[in-house]
TIKOLGU-97947 format. One line per field, with one value per residue (C-alpha): x, y, z. Coordinates in Angstrom, 2 decimals. Example, Ala and Ser with C-alpha at 12.3 -4.5 7.8 and 13.67 -1.06 7.14 Angstrom:
// residues 2
x	12.30,13.67
y	-4.50,-1.06
z	7.80,7.14
This chain:
// residues 647
x	62.99,61.99,59.07,61.35,63.86,61.19,59.77,63.08,63.15,62.11,65.69,65.81,62.46,63.82,66.95,64.99,62.65,65.63,67.26,64.06,63.69,67.28,66.83,64.02,65.03,68.70,68.18,65.20,67.17,70.04,67.70,66.28,69.79,71.04,67.86,68.07,69.64,70.80,72.53,76.27,78.65,81.09,80.54,81.11,78.57,75.99,76.59,76.14,72.83,71.75,72.56,70.55,67.45,67.67,68.22,65.26,63.06,64.10,64.23,67.90,69.19,71.00,74.46,77.38,81.12,83.17,81.83,81.68,79.50,77.15,77.03,76.01,73.32,71.98,72.00,69.96,67.54,67.04,66.44,63.92,62.22,62.07,60.56,57.95,57.04,56.71,54.51,52.29,52.07,51.10,48.41,47.07,46.98,45.28,42.64,42.08,41.59,39.26,37.16,37.06,35.98,33.21,32.06,32.07,30.02,32.62,32.73,31.20,27.91,28.49,24.87,22.88,19.17,18.89,16.94,18.89,17.56,19.46,18.90,17.49,14.24,11.08,10.03,12.92,11.12,8.03,10.03,12.42,9.57,7.70,10.83,11.72,8.18,8.38,11.75,10.48,7.55,10.15,11.94,15.16,16.64,18.82,17.89,20.88,20.59,23.14,23.04,25.43,24.90,26.61,26.07,25.45,22.78,21.00,21.06,19.76,16.98,15.81,16.08,13.99,11.26,11.34,12.39,13.84,13.05,14.36,15.42,18.88,19.38,22.73,23.64,26.47,27.60,28.84,27.96,25.04,26.42,29.81,29.89,32.53,30.23,27.29,29.37,29.44,25.81,26.32,23.38,24.17,23.53,20.42,16.84,15.62,16.96,14.89,16.01,14.22,13.32,15.17,13.56,13.11,12.63,16.09,17.58,15.59,18.58,20.45,18.03,18.86,22.58,22.07,20.21,23.06,25.59,23.56,23.49,27.28,27.53,24.81,24.48,21.55,19.60,20.96,20.70,17.81,14.53,14.95,12.16,12.77,10.75,11.05,9.04,8.84,7.23,9.66,12.34,10.19,11.38,15.05,14.60,12.80,15.57,18.24,16.37,16.14,13.66,13.82,13.14,9.91,9.72,6.98,6.12,5.63,3.95,1.40,0.53,0.08,-2.03,-4.29,-4.69,-5.64,-8.30,-9.69,-9.67,-11.49,-14.26,-14.32,-13.40,-11.73,-9.96,-6.38,-6.98,-8.26,-5.20,-2.87,-4.63,-4.42,-0.79,1.03,2.55,0.51,-2.92,-4.46,-2.44,-2.56,-1.29,-0.95,-2.15,-1.88,-5.16,-4.75,-8.02,-10.06,-8.91,-11.84,-14.26,-15.86,-14.79,-18.22,-17.87,-14.26,-15.07,-17.30,-14.85,-12.85,-14.08,-11.68,-9.96,-11.30,-10.58,-10.26,-8.96,-6.58,-2.88,-2.67,0.09,1.73,2.03,-0.93,-3.20,-6.94,-8.75,-12.52,-13.09,-16.49,-18.32,-18.23,-14.47,-12.79,-9.58,-7.42,-4.56,-1.40,-3.34,-3.07,-5.49,-5.07,-6.52,-6.64,-5.82,-3.93,-0.53,-0.82,-4.53,-5.76,-6.82,-8.37,-11.20,-14.64,-18.07,-19.55,-22.51,-24.77,-24.35,-25.75,-29.31,-30.62,-33.76,-31.85,-29.78,-30.45,-31.56,-29.02,-29.74,-27.79,-25.70,-25.61,-22.54,-23.25,-21.11,-18.88,-17.63,-14.05,-12.04,-8.23,-6.33,-2.59,-0.22,2.80,4.25,1.47,-1.29,-1.12,-1.44,-4.51,-6.09,-5.38,-6.87,-10.00,-10.33,-10.17,-12.34,-14.95,-18.45,-19.30,-20.43,-18.03,-16.35,-12.82,-12.00,-8.30,-7.24,-3.50,-1.33,0.43,3.81,2.66,4.01,1.05,1.84,-1.10,-1.21,-3.61,-5.71,-4.09,-7.37,-9.54,-12.82,-11.39,-11.64,-15.40,-15.73,-14.51,-14.74,-11.50,-11.26,-8.24,-7.95,-5.25,-5.74,-4.08,-5.00,-3.92,-6.69,-10.16,-11.91,-10.41,-12.39,-15.45,-15.61,-16.09,-19.25,-17.41,-20.67,-21.32,-18.26,-18.34,-14.69,-11.78,-8.15,-5.40,-1.85,1.30,4.46,7.17,9.81,9.32,10.67,12.59,12.23,8.93,8.40,6.73,3.57,3.18,1.09,-1.04,-1.77,-2.67,-5.09,-6.66,-7.09,-8.93,-11.16,-11.88,-12.90,-15.13,-16.80,-17.53,-18.97,-21.30,-22.04,-21.48,-18.74,-16.43,-15.07,-11.39,-8.35,-4.93,-1.47,1.21,4.97,5.87,4.02,4.33,2.13,-0.88,-1.35,-1.29,-3.66,-7.02,-9.17,-12.94,-15.22,-15.30,-11.62,-8.54,-4.83,-2.48,1.21,3.29,5.13,3.76,1.68,4.66,6.80,4.23,3.97,7.75,7.93,5.09,6.56,10.04,8.63,6.73,7.61,4.69,2.38,3.67,1.03,-1.62,-0.87,-0.61,-4.24,-5.36,-4.17,-5.33,-8.87,-8.92,-9.74,-9.43,-9.84,-10.26,-13.45,-15.91,-19.56,-22.68,-23.77,-27.32,-26.11,-25.58,-27.99,-31.31,-30.78,-32.01,-31.84,-29.54,-27.19,-23.89,-20.78,-21.04,-24.30,-22.49,-19.77,-22.31,-24.32,-21.17,-20.26,-23.58,-22.55,-19.09,-17.36,-15.24,-16.04,-12.99,-14.24,-16.42,-16.36,-19.28,-21.07,-19.60,-21.39,-19.46,-16.01,-15.16,-15.36,-12.62,-12.27,-12.14,-12.59,-10.85,-11.39,-14.19,-15.56,-18.09,-20.40,-20.36,-23.87,-24.88,-27.57,-26.47,-27.36,-27.07,-24.38,-22.11,-19.44,-18.22,-14.61,-14.56,-12.33,-14.45,-13.94,-13.98,-16.73,-15.82,-13.17,-14.91,-14.85,-11.84,-12.13,-11.62,-9.52,-7.51,-6.87,-6.57,-4.21,-1.11,2.33,3.42,5.67,7.79,9.55,8.11,10.56,8.42,8.46,9.98,12.90,11.50,14.28,13.15,11.50,7.76,4.97,4.94,2.68,-0.61,-1.34
y	-22.97,-22.24,-20.04,-18.09,-17.44,-16.20,-13.90,-12.15,-9.61,-8.91,-9.45,-12.93,-13.71,-12.59,-14.70,-17.87,-17.05,-16.66,-19.81,-21.77,-20.49,-21.38,-24.83,-25.47,-23.46,-24.50,-28.29,-28.17,-26.01,-28.51,-31.39,-29.51,-28.91,-32.46,-33.92,-31.69,-33.58,-30.27,-29.11,-28.20,-31.10,-29.36,-28.92,-25.16,-24.82,-26.78,-24.71,-21.58,-22.95,-23.74,-20.13,-18.70,-20.79,-19.96,-16.24,-16.18,-17.86,-15.49,-12.44,-11.81,-11.16,-13.43,-11.87,-14.32,-13.95,-12.53,-13.04,-9.25,-8.89,-11.63,-10.03,-6.67,-8.44,-9.99,-6.57,-5.02,-7.91,-7.51,-3.75,-4.35,-7.02,-4.65,-1.84,-4.09,-5.66,-2.23,-1.01,-4.08,-3.62,0.05,-0.73,-3.64,-1.58,1.36,-0.84,-2.68,0.54,1.91,-1.26,-1.25,2.42,1.59,-1.29,0.98,3.58,6.35,7.50,10.81,10.93,12.76,13.10,16.31,17.04,13.87,13.22,12.87,10.98,11.44,9.01,5.54,4.50,2.61,5.65,5.25,2.52,4.65,7.77,6.04,4.14,7.41,9.15,6.24,6.23,9.98,9.61,6.75,8.85,11.20,8.33,8.50,9.72,8.91,8.58,8.78,7.53,8.45,6.79,5.59,1.96,-0.64,0.10,-3.51,-3.91,-0.75,-1.79,-5.27,-3.98,-1.37,-3.75,-6.38,-3.80,-1.75,-4.24,-3.21,0.01,2.56,4.95,4.21,3.82,4.85,4.20,5.87,5.48,8.11,10.35,12.62,15.48,15.42,17.90,15.76,12.74,14.83,15.97,12.36,12.66,16.15,17.88,21.25,19.77,17.82,18.65,18.00,16.80,14.85,14.43,11.50,11.58,9.31,6.32,8.07,11.58,11.61,11.72,14.77,17.03,14.92,16.16,19.75,18.97,17.44,20.56,22.72,20.55,20.96,24.68,24.76,23.10,24.87,28.18,29.67,30.91,28.80,25.12,22.78,22.58,20.68,18.65,17.36,15.80,15.59,13.49,15.85,19.24,20.89,20.74,22.28,25.90,24.90,22.64,25.38,27.86,25.36,24.46,28.09,29.80,26.95,24.27,22.58,20.73,18.25,16.80,13.05,12.40,15.20,14.21,10.58,11.53,13.74,11.01,8.50,10.83,11.60,7.90,7.02,9.42,8.39,4.73,4.37,7.72,6.28,4.45,7.67,9.55,6.91,7.14,10.91,11.25,8.47,9.07,6.36,7.97,11.40,14.10,17.75,20.05,23.79,25.22,28.67,30.60,32.03,32.91,31.96,35.04,37.12,34.17,33.03,29.78,28.18,28.83,27.63,24.36,23.34,24.34,21.08,17.66,15.38,17.81,18.82,22.41,22.73,26.26,29.05,29.61,33.35,35.43,35.81,32.01,31.63,28.63,29.21,25.87,25.44,29.19,30.76,29.98,33.68,34.07,35.47,34.23,37.33,38.08,36.28,33.60,29.94,27.04,24.17,21.05,17.29,15.48,12.55,13.07,13.58,14.40,16.78,19.98,22.31,24.39,23.18,24.23,21.36,23.32,21.66,18.37,19.84,18.84,21.04,18.89,16.01,18.12,17.46,20.55,21.89,20.41,21.52,18.66,18.54,16.74,14.52,13.60,10.60,7.66,6.69,3.76,4.09,0.80,1.03,3.93,5.52,8.98,9.92,9.07,12.45,14.19,12.10,12.90,16.60,16.65,14.88,17.34,20.30,18.98,16.69,17.87,18.59,15.47,13.14,10.25,8.91,5.64,4.74,1.14,0.51,-2.46,-2.95,-2.03,1.11,4.36,6.70,10.40,12.44,15.79,18.49,20.25,23.34,25.23,24.71,24.54,21.58,19.45,19.96,18.74,15.17,13.00,10.98,7.75,5.48,1.85,-0.81,-4.29,-7.04,-6.44,-9.95,-11.56,-11.86,-11.27,-7.77,-6.72,-8.70,-6.49,-3.51,-2.76,-2.44,-2.07,1.22,2.97,5.04,4.28,2.28,3.40,0.79,1.95,-0.12,0.56,2.76,0.10,-3.61,-5.39,-8.63,-10.55,-8.93,-6.78,-3.37,-4.55,-7.85,-6.37,-4.37,-7.45,-9.39,-6.66,-6.56,-10.32,-10.00,-7.28,-9.39,-12.26,-9.88,-8.87,-12.50,-13.09,-10.11,-10.11,-6.35,-4.69,-2.43,0.80,0.17,2.12,0.72,2.24,-0.04,0.44,-1.79,-1.47,-5.24,-5.74,-4.26,-7.50,-9.49,-7.28,-9.03,-6.04,-6.16,-4.55,-1.25,-1.28,0.30,0.61,3.59,2.88,5.10,7.74,6.57,9.70,11.92,9.98,10.48,14.17,14.57,12.93,15.11,18.37,17.48,17.17,20.48,22.75,25.07,22.37,22.91,25.54,23.37,20.35,22.60,23.58,20.04,18.72,21.64,22.00,25.70,24.78,22.14,19.03,15.82,13.95,11.30,12.36,10.34,10.97,11.59,14.87,16.22,14.35,12.61,8.88,6.54,9.21,9.28,12.25,13.27,13.91,17.56,17.69,16.35,18.99,21.81,20.61,20.23,23.85,24.90,23.08,24.71,21.49,20.56,17.08,15.32,11.73,9.06,5.58,3.45,1.25,-2.24,-4.75,-7.72,-6.12,-6.72,-3.13,-0.92,1.34,5.10,6.81,10.19,12.84,11.12,12.80,15.49,13.92,10.50,9.56,6.90,6.07,7.41,5.76,7.02,4.36,5.84,8.11,11.31,12.40,16.11,18.87,20.68,23.99,23.86,25.66,29.31,28.90,31.55,33.94,36.16,35.87,32.12,31.22,28.56,26.62,23.35,24.57,22.56,24.16,25.69,23.52,26.41,29.27,32.45,35.26,37.86,36.01,38.12,37.03,35.49,37.15,40.62,42.81,43.23,40.83,39.31,40.90,39.16,37.43
z	-3.89,-7.49,-6.34,-4.02,-6.79,-9.18,-6.54,-5.73,-8.59,-12.15,-13.38,-11.80,-13.48,-16.86,-16.33,-15.69,-18.59,-20.95,-19.60,-20.13,-23.68,-24.53,-23.01,-25.47,-28.56,-28.87,-28.66,-31.02,-33.49,-33.34,-34.09,-37.07,-38.46,-37.93,-39.45,-42.53,-45.45,-47.00,-43.84,-44.00,-43.63,-41.33,-37.58,-37.74,-40.54,-38.61,-35.44,-37.52,-38.85,-35.28,-34.28,-37.17,-36.39,-32.67,-33.40,-35.77,-33.18,-30.39,-32.71,-31.82,-35.33,-37.77,-37.99,-38.05,-38.01,-35.18,-31.63,-31.13,-34.23,-32.99,-29.54,-31.04,-33.06,-29.85,-28.18,-31.01,-30.90,-27.16,-27.53,-30.33,-28.27,-25.27,-27.38,-28.97,-25.62,-24.00,-26.86,-26.60,-22.83,-23.15,-25.72,-23.69,-20.49,-22.21,-23.84,-20.59,-18.64,-21.33,-21.34,-17.54,-17.62,-20.09,-17.92,-14.86,-16.75,-16.45,-20.08,-21.16,-23.07,-26.37,-27.52,-27.48,-26.85,-24.82,-21.63,-18.37,-15.33,-12.07,-9.20,-8.73,-7.07,-7.94,-9.96,-12.38,-14.33,-14.91,-15.73,-18.14,-19.82,-20.47,-21.73,-24.00,-25.41,-26.01,-27.71,-29.87,-31.05,-32.54,-34.28,-32.27,-29.03,-26.05,-22.38,-20.02,-16.43,-13.76,-10.34,-7.68,-8.68,-10.85,-14.53,-15.49,-12.81,-13.96,-17.60,-16.84,-14.57,-17.09,-20.04,-18.24,-17.59,-20.79,-23.45,-26.78,-28.57,-31.02,-28.27,-26.88,-23.14,-21.61,-17.97,-16.09,-12.51,-10.10,-7.17,-8.04,-5.95,-7.71,-10.62,-12.29,-12.24,-13.45,-16.40,-17.64,-18.82,-20.33,-18.58,-20.19,-23.66,-22.63,-23.59,-20.03,-16.67,-14.12,-10.50,-8.85,-5.16,-2.80,-1.10,2.25,3.57,5.14,1.63,0.47,1.28,-1.27,-3.95,-2.97,-3.23,-6.68,-7.83,-6.52,-8.37,-11.56,-10.98,-10.73,-14.15,-16.12,-14.27,-12.41,-15.45,-18.29,-19.06,-19.83,-17.88,-14.61,-13.02,-9.50,-6.70,-2.93,-0.52,2.44,1.90,4.31,1.62,-1.13,-0.62,-0.62,-3.63,-5.56,-4.80,-5.87,-9.07,-10.15,-12.45,-15.01,-12.42,-11.38,-8.05,-7.10,-3.70,-3.87,-0.52,-0.86,-4.43,-3.41,-0.38,-2.48,-5.09,-2.39,-1.02,-4.48,-5.40,-2.19,-3.19,-6.86,-7.58,-10.95,-10.84,-10.75,-14.04,-15.60,-14.40,-15.81,-19.18,-19.09,-18.01,-19.83,-23.26,-24.96,-24.42,-24.59,-22.89,-21.98,-24.72,-25.22,-28.54,-29.99,-29.87,-33.36,-35.06,-31.95,-30.03,-28.90,-28.58,-25.34,-23.72,-24.25,-27.97,-28.20,-26.37,-29.32,-32.06,-32.19,-33.26,-31.36,-28.99,-25.57,-24.57,-20.78,-20.24,-21.12,-20.54,-20.09,-21.62,-18.18,-17.82,-15.46,-16.11,-15.99,-16.12,-16.25,-16.65,-16.77,-20.04,-20.88,-20.34,-23.45,-25.06,-25.23,-27.61,-26.51,-24.63,-25.55,-25.26,-22.80,-24.41,-23.97,-27.20,-28.66,-30.25,-33.99,-33.78,-36.46,-34.71,-37.29,-35.79,-36.83,-35.62,-33.55,-32.21,-34.76,-32.85,-29.62,-28.74,-25.90,-25.60,-23.97,-21.57,-17.91,-16.01,-13.51,-10.11,-7.04,-5.70,-1.93,-0.63,2.33,5.30,4.65,6.70,5.89,7.24,7.23,7.64,8.34,8.88,7.22,6.72,4.27,6.76,8.57,5.20,4.37,7.74,7.26,3.74,4.96,7.82,5.47,2.63,4.20,4.97,8.61,10.42,8.59,10.43,10.04,11.79,11.90,12.53,12.80,13.66,16.98,15.47,13.64,15.02,14.84,14.86,16.10,14.35,15.60,12.94,11.48,11.68,14.80,12.82,10.90,14.03,14.00,10.39,10.96,14.07,14.18,16.19,16.51,17.55,17.38,15.96,13.96,10.32,9.40,11.48,9.88,13.21,13.35,10.28,11.35,14.43,12.12,10.19,6.87,4.97,6.74,5.24,2.08,1.37,2.77,2.43,2.93,3.65,3.90,5.90,4.43,5.10,5.62,8.67,8.55,5.30,4.33,1.29,1.69,-0.09,1.78,4.59,2.13,0.03,3.16,4.26,0.80,0.95,4.28,2.82,-0.23,2.01,3.94,0.66,-0.16,3.32,3.26,-0.48,-0.52,-2.60,-0.62,-2.18,-1.35,-2.53,-1.60,-1.74,-3.21,-3.34,-6.31,-9.60,-10.05,-6.99,-8.79,-10.74,-7.48,-5.50,-4.80,-5.70,-5.80,-8.41,-6.51,-5.56,-7.04,-6.28,-6.32,-6.84,-4.58,-6.61,-9.97,-10.47,-9.63,-12.11,-14.86,-14.03,-14.13,-17.56,-18.89,-17.59,-18.86,-22.38,-22.14,-19.17,-20.01,-18.60,-15.03,-14.11,-15.78,-13.61,-10.58,-11.14,-11.96,-8.62,-6.50,-5.18,-6.02,-9.66,-12.35,-10.20,-12.16,-11.32,-12.47,-12.60,-13.48,-17.05,-15.77,-14.36,-17.89,-20.21,-19.63,-18.96,-21.66,-24.39,-27.41,-27.40,-28.91,-26.88,-27.95,-26.00,-22.93,-23.35,-23.70,-20.70,-18.59,-19.32,-17.81,-14.62,-14.59,-15.76,-18.79,-20.13,-21.61,-21.94,-20.43,-18.94,-20.16,-17.68,-17.89,-15.64,-17.07,-16.72,-20.39,-21.66,-23.03,-20.00,-20.23,-23.59,-23.74,-26.40,-28.35,-31.45,-30.67,-33.26,-31.54,-30.46,-27.95,-25.43,-22.06,-18.77,-15.23,-14.61,-17.27,-15.83,-17.50,-16.97,-16.21,-14.97,-12.43,-10.71,-6.95,-5.06,-4.99,-7.69,-9.78,-6.86,-6.42,-2.69,-2.39,0.60,-1.26,1.96,0.11,-2.56,-3.26,-2.83,-6.10,-8.27,-9.50,-7.74,-9.15,-9.90,-8.15,-4.81,-2.08,-0.02,3.18,5.13,4.04,6.64,6.53,5.59,2.07,-0.45,-1.06,-4.35
């Protein structure tokens, strides 16, 4: 009955609240008066004292006298109490809503020149870590992350991965395609904006919508540089158009496929790329030519002690990596170099360190046909098969072994002669059973590529099947006593520490290279054409070459001698990896001093940027070129009549 009465109306609730207060205040006030030795002796005086104590307690005023006067005092007290209660309620509600808004991540970022990351995927940890490191190198900075996720979850996940640092991390939640939500991270005032690719190809149109939403806020030509990525190459043209002239768009699947193929040919290449692309190590930089204008590339390459010159950035923005030794640095051109941050770069003549007597004579290298084993299947597998078809030597063999549940998409070669280069065979088997691999002559393969599924079924994780396959291969190595050159694709960067890799094996984390590239380009957009050349076969491909190709094995030579000899072969040496039979060495050494001298062996590997065959020729077909990262202003409208002009 009491609950029903309280629930009838607010007035009934106030009545019972007042009645309850009076039932407590009046008797207690009376006890205080009657127990006070100085209380009035008369009954009317004591009742007046009881009224005053009760009125003070309930804030109803203390006026005494005529009943009308006391009633007016009570009315004023009730009005004052109502005003104060309303004010307290308004303040409490406003503070509560503001705190709830802050917890939901709906407040506006007020900083300027900050880095903005839009989206959430496995790449966010690599991207944010690189941006935070770059901001910390400057002493301060803010990295703002906007995603359609809970703010607390994002902050906890990033804090557990990144730890503490001087750069401040701000997380906001909202729909990426809503301009109002995008305004929370102030993209127009940011130094750079990065749009992460979604987890699957079906969400690539979402990236295009995000770029269009950014365009509506910042304008088509204004705003900060935008770096985005898509997984499916079919959405590259639309993404480039939406990003505008200041945008750079990468393709995750193609970049990962190319890295897997390059790593299969050169074990150890992923580690070199990580050292070269992360903020902590040596990086690509663009320097002003200055007083070196008019000199040939071969002369400029030996004009820095601890900086490796790898090419020119022409005045029109075109990157020219590994140019001919006689190519001249023209006025307005800049130098593309590999160097550490903060490295002193004054020109100095290092030609005195070159010893022509220990240079190895140029010997033509004849590439042989290769045998490649592909284990597993996902959406990047057709890209890998296509790259191998177009780049392998005639007579090569590609054996594909997939699981019973893998959906294999057979793609015909784009160019009929490509089918004659590589003989492709396909069989089905259980990769989790050791006898499946025993049926294969694994020792007869030059490289083994292991792919995992794009999405895991049931309670499995995406990398579970890959780790199981690697474990079977590792057991096969122990049985045969022969190291297998294995490169595996992993989804989670934390799985790299768990992967049972042999001495000739390596792992590529899916999307990690794209994340590093996005962070690098966001810090310096002029590097976009440089990276486009680095990851295209038409020129500037990163490679590992035996040191015996450049200097005589067993002889002492400076690194300047290696650089000079590499130029004779059409390569740019940027570092080396010393032979380490015990596995206790320091890994790759980038940008060593030109004066550094050591005894070189044929097992030492030199890190070079090498021009592709025919790269010096103007008539190269460029069939294996990557799609351009940036939409060029001079591109014609595809809808225009007539064929596009040649480049």
